[in-house]
GUVEXDO-968117 format. One record per atom (N, C-alpha, C, O, CB): x, y, z; residue in one letter. Coordinates in steps of 0.001 Angstrom, whole numbers, plus 524288, in hexadecimal, padded with zeros to 5 digits. Glycine has a CB too. Layout:
// GUVEXDO-968117
XYZA/...
// end
This chain:
// GUVEXDO-968117
46D4FD0668BFCE6M/4707DD025EC0088M/47451CFF0EBFCB1M/472E1CFD3EBF879M/46C1ECFDF9C03F2M/47926CFE94BFEB5L/47CB4CFC2EBFB0FL/47D8CCF6BABFD6BL/47CB6CF5BFC020DL/48213CFF7BBFA4EL/47F33CF366BFA07R/4801ACED9CBFAD5R/485AFCEC63BF83BR/4873DCEF24BF49CR/47B34CE9F6BF808R/48873CE883BFA03V/48C25CE5E3BF7FDV/48AB7CE102BF555V/4886ECDD82BF7B6V/48F73CE522BFB87V/48C14CE09BBF013Y/48B3FCDC95BECE0Y/48EF7CD95EBEA01Y/49295CDC18BE865Y/48892CDE2BBE9FAY/48F5CCD509BE8E5K/49401CD1F6BE60FK/490A7CCF75BE091K/48C42CCDE0BDF6EK/496FECCC59BEAB0K/495CFCD044BDE23Y/494FECCEC6BD87CY/49955CCAC5BD78DY/49D9ACCB26BD9BDY/49559CD3DFBD452Y/49811CC6CCBD41FT/49BF2CC321BD346T/49DF0CC43EBCDC8T/49AFDCC4B1BCA03T/499ECCBD85BD407T/4A418CC4BFBCD80I/4A631CC6D5BC866I/4A830CC257BC537I/4A953CBE43BC780I/4AAB8CCAF7BC93FI/4A8A1CC2ACBC0E7P/4AA74CBE83BBE50P/4B124CBF29BBD0BP/4B347CC36BBBC62P/4A6D5CBE0BBB932P/4B362CBADDBBCE7V/4B95ECB9BEBBC5FV/4BABECBB74BB738V/4BCA8CB802BB477V/4BB08CB3B0BBD19V/4BA43CBFD1BB53DK/4BB5ACC137BB01FK/4BFCECC653BB03BK/4C063CC971BB3D8K/4B5A3CC2ABBAD41K/4C2AACC62CBAB46D/4C628CCBC0BAACFD/4C223CCFD7BAB59D/4C274CD290BAF4CD/4C995CCCB5BA4C7D/4BE88CD0BABA831Y/4BAD8CD4E7BA82EY/4B5A2CD4D0BA8B1Y/4B38BCD27DBA509Y/4BB3FCD709BA49AY/4B2B9CD677BABDBF/4AC6FCD5A4BACA0F/4AA17CDA8EBADF3F/4AC4DCDDE1BB0A2F/4AADACD18ABB13FF/4A574CDB02BABFCT/4A17ACDFE8BAD7FT/49D59CDEDFBB0C7T/49ABDCDAF1BAFDBT/49ED2CE23CBA8F3T/49C2ECE1BFBB49BF/4987ACDFEBBB887F/4946DCE596BB8D7F/4965ACE9FABB879F/49BF8CDE04BBED1F/48F30CE4C5BB980E/48B8CCE891BB9B1E/48B24CE82CBBFA3E/48B29CE42BBC24DE/48651CE7B7BB624E/48ABDCED9FBC151L/48AB9CEDB7BC699L/4877ECF1FABC7F2L/4875ACF56ABC496L/48FCDCEE01BC8D5L/4847ACF2D4BCC7EP/48131CF74ABCDFCP/48482CFBBFBCE79P/48896CFBC8BD105P/47E33CF670BD2F4P/4827FCFFD6BCBC0A/48566D05DEBCC47A/4867ED07D1BD106A/482EFD079EBD440A/48257D0A34BCA28A/48AF1D09D9BD269G/48C5ED0B17BD7E9G/48F30D0759BDBA8G/4906ED087EBE028G/487E2D0C4CBDA54G/4902CD0229BD901V/49214CFF33BDB76V/49819CFFCABDDF9V/49B53D02DCBDC28V/4913CCFBB5BD8ADV/498F9CFCC0BE1EDQ/49EE4CFE57BE41AQ/4A001CF8CCBE456Q/49D81CF5B5BE70BQ/49FCDD0215BEA5DQ/4A46ECF770BE0F7I/4A778CF274BE183I/4AB3BCF267BE6A7I/4AF1BCF527BE762I/4AAFCCF1AEBDC44I/4A97ACEF48BE95FL/4AC8ECEE6DBEEDAL/4B1A5CEA35BEE25L/4B5EACEB75BEFF9L/4A803CEBBCBF3A4L/4B107CE5B6BEBB3T/4B553CE197BEBB3T/4B3FACDE2FBE8C1T/4AF60CDDB9BE771T/4B6AFCDF34BF04ET/4B892CDA5EBE6B5V/4B7A6CD64EBE3B5V/4BA9DCD245BE668V/4BF22CD337BE7C2V/4B8F7CD723BDE32V/4B7E4CCC8EBE797Q/4B9E6CC90FBEAC8Q/4B817CC424BE8BFQ/4B41ACC42DBE610Q/4B89ECC9FDBF01DQ/4BA9BCBF9DBE9B2A/4B7B5CBABBBE897A/4B41BCB79CBEBE8A/4B667CB63CBEFE6A/4BAF0CB79DBE771A/4B059CB658BEBC2Q/4AD43CB2B9BEE8BQ/4AB4BCAE42BED13Q/4A7C3CAE51BE9D0Q/4A9EDCB492BEFEFQ/4ACB2CAA9CBEEA7H/4ABF9CA517BED01H/4AEAACA4ACBE75AH/4ABFECA2DDBE3C9H/4A58ECA375BECDCH/4B372CA623BE66ED/4B762CA6D5BE24DD/4B47ACA8F2BDE25D/4B592CA6FCBD9E5D/4BA51CA1DBBE0A8D/4B14DCAC27BDE1AE/4AE3ACAF9ABDA91E/4AF8DCB4DDBDB3CE/4AF18CB60ABDFE0E/4A8A4CAF1CBDB4CE/4B147CB931BD803P/4B22CCBD87BD781P/4ACD8CC089BD9A7P/4A8ABCBF33BD7ABP/4B3F3CBE40BD235P/4ACDBCC452BDD6CQ/4A807CC72ABDE2EQ/4AA2DCCE21BDEBBQ/4AE8ECCF64BE043Q/4A4AECC460BE43FQ/4A708CD0F2BDD84I/4A739CD682BDEE4I/4A2DECD75ABE25CI/49EADCD517BE1B4I/4A6FBCDA34BDA29I/4A3C8CDAC8BE655W/49FC4CDCEDBEBA7W/4A01FCE184BE923W/4A420CE327BE708W/4A1BDCDCE2BF2E7W/49B1FCE424BE953A/49ACCCE9C0BE82FA/49689CEB67BEB46A/493B3CE863BEDB8A/49A0DCEB2BBE261A/49608CF0DFBEB23L/49289CF3DDBEF81L/48EC2CF67DBEAE3L/49048CF941BE742L/4965DCF903BF42AL/48A38CF51DBEBD7V/48561CF6DCBE7D1V/48147CF8EABEBA2V/48112CF822BF060V/4829FCF187BE3E1V/47D96CFC1BBE82DD/478F7CFEC2BE903D/47571CFA1FBE647D/47537CF9D8BE17BD/478C1D0519BE65FD/47298CF65BBE9B9P/46EC4CF266BE635P/46A04CF422BE365P/466D6CF196BE0D7P/46C97CEE55BE987P/46A54CF9EABE4A5K/4654CCFD50BE32AK/4661AD0021BDCE8K/462E1D022CBD9FBK/4648ED0298BE83BK/46C09CFF34BDC57E/46E2ED0246BD777E/46BA1CFEE2BD3AFE/46AA0CFA66BD519E/474FAD02C9BD6A8E/46A4FD007FBCE9FQ/46859CFE1ABCA92Q/46BF2CFEF2BC688Q/46D34CFB29BC3D7Q/46357CFFA5BC969Q/46DB5D0300BC5B3D/47239D03B7BC145D/476EAD0021BC17DD/47825CFE94BC5DFD/4749AD094EBC18CD/47990CFEA9BBDACT/47DBACFAF5BBE47T/48244CFEA8BBB6CT/480DED028CBB8F8T/47C65CF4ACBBB5BT/4881CCFD2DBBBE3V/48C32CFE2EBB9AEV/48FA1CF8A1BB74BV/48F41CF454BB96AV/48ED9D016EBBD9DV/49267CF982BB356H/4944ACF564BB165H/49AD6CF687BB384H/49D06CFAB4BB295H/492CCCF4EFBAACEH/49D68CF231BB66AF/4A20ACF2C7BB77FF/4A4DFCEE48BB51EF/4A3CFCE99ABB573F/4A29FCF370BBCC1F/4A971CF10DBB228N/4ADD7CED32BAF79N/4B23ECEB3DBB367N/4B500CEE63BB5C6N/4B101CF068BAA92N/4B2B8CE61EBB3EEF/4B655CE3E8BB739F/4BB53CE169BB4BBF/4BABECE029BB020F/4B3A3CE034BBA24F/4BF86CE090BB69CR/4C3DFCDDFABB549R/4C710CDB26BB9C3R/4C931CDD2CBBD91R/4C6E5CE194BB2B7R/4C6DBCD61CBB85FI/4C9B7CD20FBBCC2I/4CF23CD041BBAE1I/4CF6ACCD55BB711I/4C617CCC63BBDC2I/4D2C2CD19EBBCFEA/4D78BCD0B3BBB61A/4DAC4CCCB9BBF94A/4DC3CCCE2ABC3EDA/4DA0DCD61ABBA95A/4DB7CCC7F6BBD9CG/4DF3ACC498BC0E0G/4E568CC6ECBC274G/4E7EBCCA1ABBFDEG/4DFF0CBF4ABBD79G/4E695CC50FBC615T/4EB98CC7FDBC719T/4EED3CC58DBC312T/4EE56CC11EBC146T/4EE15CC778BCD18T/4F225CC8FCBC1E9G/4F74FCC87FBBCFFG/4F42CCC8D8BB796G/4F680CC913BB362G/4FB49CC18EBBD17G/4EFC0CC8DDBB7EBH/4EC4BCC8DBBB1E8H/4ECFFCCF72BB000H/4EC93CD320BB310H/4E40ACC6E6BB2EAH/4EE25CCFECBAA4FD/4ED38CD542BA7DBD/4E89ACD84DBA912D/4E457CD61CBA96FD/4ED1CCD4C9BA28BD/4E936CDE30BA9DCI/4E534CE109BAA18I/4E57BCE5AABA5C8I/4E858CE985BA60DI/4E4C4CE2B8BAF72I/4E290CE4AFBA27FK/4E364CE888B9DE9K/4E1F7CEEB2B9EF0K/4E45FCF21EB9C91K/4DFD4CE689B992CK/4DE44CEFCDBA249E/4DC59CF48ABA4F3E/4DFE8CF6BCBA703E/4E3BCCF439BA87AE/4D8C1CF40BBA87EE/4DF95CFBB6BA79ET/4E363CFEFABABA4T/4E146CFFD5BB0BFT/4DC99CFF16BB196T/4E4B9D0489BA9A7T/4E464D015DBB440K/4E333D0229BB84CK/4DE90D06B6BB8CEK/4DBB1D067BBBCA8K/4E7B7D02DCBBA94K/4DDCFD0AD3BB4F9D/4DA5CD0D97BB56AD/4D503D0BFEBB3A2D/4D130D0EE7BB37DD/4DBECD114ABB39AD/4D52DD0659BB219D/4D0A4D0461BAEF3D/4CDA6D0179BB3E1D/4C8E1D0100BB444D/4D27ED0016BA969D/4D14ECFFBCBB75EL/4CF0ACFC42BBB5EL/4CDF1CFEF2BC169L/4D08BD02C3BC2BFL/4D316CF770BBBD9L/4CA41CFCDCBC49FE/4C88CCFD18BCA45E/4CA12CF89BBCC91E/4C64DCF5DFBCB5CE/4C2E4CFDC9BCB25E/4CC75CF63DBCEA8Y/4CDDECF2A0BD2E5Y/4C93ECF1F0BD601Y/4C75BCF5B1BD859Y/4D269CF485BD643Y/4C744CED74BD639I/4C2A7CEB9BBD920I/4C511CE760BDE3FI/4C414CE7E5BE2EDI/4BE4FCE845BD46CI/4C816CE39EBDC0CG/4CA30CE12ABE06CG/4CCABCDB24BDD9AG/4CD37CDA2DBD8ECG/4C512CE086BE568G/4CD95CD889BE117T/4D1D3CD355BDFDDT/4CE0CCCF23BE239T/4CBC4CCFFDBE65ET/4D8E0CD373BE37AT/4CD62CCA22BDF37F/4CBECCC5ABBE16BF/4CD85CC091BE08AF/4CEA8CBFDFBDBECF/4C7F7CC58EBE0F9F/4CE0ECBC73BE381Q/4D06CCB81DBE170Q/4CC4ECB34BBE025Q/4C853CB379BE2D5Q/4D4A5CB687BE554Q/4CC8DCAFF3BDD43L/4CA55CABDCBDB9FL/4CD56CA68CBDB6CL/4D20ACA714BDA93L/4C8A0CAD35BD735L/4CBB5CA1D7BDBFEA/4CD12C9D1BBDC47A/4D136C9CF5BDFCFA/4D57EC9B46BDE69A/4CE17C9B0ABD7A3A/4D081C9E5DBE3BFG/4D471C9D5DBE914G/4D971CA1CDBE7DBG/4DDD4CA194BE9D1G/4D751C95B4BE96AG/4D7E2CA508BE4D6G/4DD29CA8EBBE469G/4DFAACA7DEBDEECG/4E349CAACBBDDB7G/4E20ECA788BE969G/4DE19CA3C7BDB2ES/4E08ACA2F9BD7B2S/4DF78CA74FBD333S/4E2ABCA82EBCFB7S/4DFB7C9DF9BD6B1S/4DAD0CA9D4BD3A5F/4DAB2CAF1BBCFA8F/4D9F8CB35EBD3AEF/4D6E2CB2EEBD757F/4D553CAF4CBCAB9F/4DDB7CB895BD2A4I/4DB45CBD37BD58EI/4D9AACC0FABD21DI/4DD05CC2E7BCF43I/4DEC4CBFC5BD956I/4D529CC273BD1C6G/4D2F4CC69DBCE9BG/4D328CCBCCBD09BG/4D17CCCD1CBD4EBG/4CDE5CC59EBCD8EG/4D50FCCE68BCDA8H/4D3EECD55ABCEF6H/4CFAACD753BCBCFH/4CF9ACD6EEBC704H/4D93ECD997BCD53H/4CBADCD9B3BCED4L/4C798CDBACBCBE4L/4C798CE1B0BCBA2L/4C81ACE415BCFC6L/4C2B7CD9B2BCE07L/4C706CE48FBC6B7F/4C715CE982BC6A0F/4C1D4CEADBBC207F/4BFFCCE844BBE6BF/4CD56CEB79BC52AF/4C0D3CEF39BC3D2R/4BBDECF231BC097R/4BF8DCF509BBCC2R/4C3D1CF6D1BBE16R/4B764CF6F4BC48FR/4BD60CF556BB773I/4BF0FCF7D0BB368I/4BBEDCFCC2BB30AI/4B731CFCA3BB235I/4BEDDCF491BAEE7I/4BE3BD008DBB396I/4BC51D057BBB369I/4BE13D0892BAED4I/4C24FD081ABAC99I/4BD92D07F6BB7F6I/4BA0CD0C07BAD9AG/4BAB2D0EC7BA8C6G/4B8BED0BFCBA412G/4B9E7D0DB3B9FBBG/4C00FD0FFCBA80CG/4B5FED07FFBA48CR/4B32DD0524BA023R/4ADE7D0465BA021R/4ABCDD0211B9C7BR/4B4EAD0074B9F92R/
// end
């Protein structure tokens, strides 16, 4: 049986998360002014996978190529003062 889980993510340019194997990331949004990832997981899955992420603010330089990135979504913090765009870094 599958479940939707929520994971709080850091507001950093780069970070790595260990998530259950077979995870499907559904969205990223802010809840109570903290960015969260919601993901579809199998709670019985014991194996984990490392995911590398990149958050880029609007107008910030991104050194990776489009082929290196998988867009997850966009979120706002501090009443819209910060707009973050979350990407999964693929191929690393």
